[in-house]
C-alpha positions as CSV (number, residue, x, y, z in Angstrom):
1,X,105.0,87.6,128.4
2,X,108.6,89.3,127.6
3,X,109.5,93.0,127.9
4,X,107.6,95.2,125.3
5,X,109.5,94.7,121.9
6,X,112.5,92.5,123.6
7,X,112.8,89.4,121.9
8,X,112.8,86.5,124.9
9,X,115.7,84.4,123.1
10,X,117.8,85.5,120.1
11,X,121.1,84.2,118.5
12,X,122.9,84.2,115.4
13,X,126.3,82.4,114.4
14,X,127.9,82.3,110.8
15,X,130.5,79.4,109.6
16,X,133.0,81.4,107.4
17,X,135.3,79.6,104.6
18,X,138.1,82.2,104.3
19,X,139.9,82.0,101.3
20,X,139.6,84.1,98.3
21,X,136.4,83.0,98.0
22,X,134.3,83.1,100.9
23,X,131.0,81.4,101.9
24,X,128.5,81.6,104.9
25,X,125.0,80.4,106.3
26,X,123.6,81.1,109.6
27,X,120.2,81.3,111.3
28,X,118.3,83.6,113.4
29,X,116.1,82.1,116.2
30,X,113.9,84.7,118.5
31,X,111.3,83.9,121.0
32,X,108.0,85.6,121.6
33,X,107.6,89.5,122.0
34,X,105.0,90.9,124.3
35,X,103.6,94.7,123.5
36,X,100.4,96.8,124.5
37,X,98.4,98.9,122.1
38,X,95.2,100.8,123.6
39,X,96.0,98.9,126.6
40,X,95.4,95.5,125.2
41,X,98.2,93.2,125.9
42,X,99.1,90.8,123.2
43,X,102.4,88.6,122.1
44,X,104.2,88.5,119.1
45,X,105.3,85.0,118.4
46,X,108.7,83.9,118.1
47,X,110.6,83.0,114.7
48,X,113.2,81.2,113.2
49,X,115.4,82.6,109.9
50,X,118.1,81.4,108.0
51,X,120.5,83.8,106.0
52,X,123.4,83.0,103.8
53,X,126.2,85.0,101.8
54,X,129.0,84.9,99.4
55,X,131.8,87.1,99.3
56,X,135.0,87.4,96.4
57,X,138.3,88.7,98.0
58,X,141.0,90.8,95.8
59,X,143.7,93.3,96.0
60,X,144.0,96.0,93.8
61,X,147.5,97.9,94.6
62,X,147.6,98.0,97.9
63,X,144.0,98.1,98.9
64,X,141.8,94.9,99.4
65,X,138.2,94.7,97.8
66,X,135.2,92.9,98.7
67,X,132.1,92.2,96.7
68,X,129.6,90.7,98.9
69,X,126.2,89.1,98.0
70,X,123.9,88.3,101.1
71,X,120.4,86.7,101.3
72,X,118.3,87.0,103.9
73,X,115.3,84.5,104.7
74,X,116.3,81.8,102.0
75,X,113.6,79.6,103.3
76,X,111.0,82.5,102.3
77,X,108.9,82.0,105.5
78,X,106.6,84.8,106.6
79,X,107.3,86.5,110.5
80,X,106.6,89.4,112.5
81,X,110.3,90.9,112.6
82,X,109.1,93.5,115.5
83,X,106.1,95.6,117.0
84,X,108.1,98.7,117.1
85,X,106.0,102.1,116.6
86,X,102.6,100.4,117.8
87,X,102.3,98.5,114.4
88,X,103.5,95.1,112.9
89,X,105.7,94.6,110.2
90,X,105.1,91.0,108.3
91,X,107.8,89.9,106.4
92,X,108.1,87.3,103.8
């Protein structure tokens, strides 16, 4: 069992196409995490998530502006992100 609230394995990677228009996607993978509530040990299961983004860059005067759209959990999977503050949050 992992330490309380700390994932055993995690990582994230984004691949970019740098131009005026930029797109990217990445995955986030975490292992199971252990916790203890009222003296009861339990394990929060690991999960994987896929995120994506699109951005557009332009210049206005001497400044570079960026508009970006982020999409998290694009496969719409349910997962337990954490067990902080002695509660479990279910994301979908």
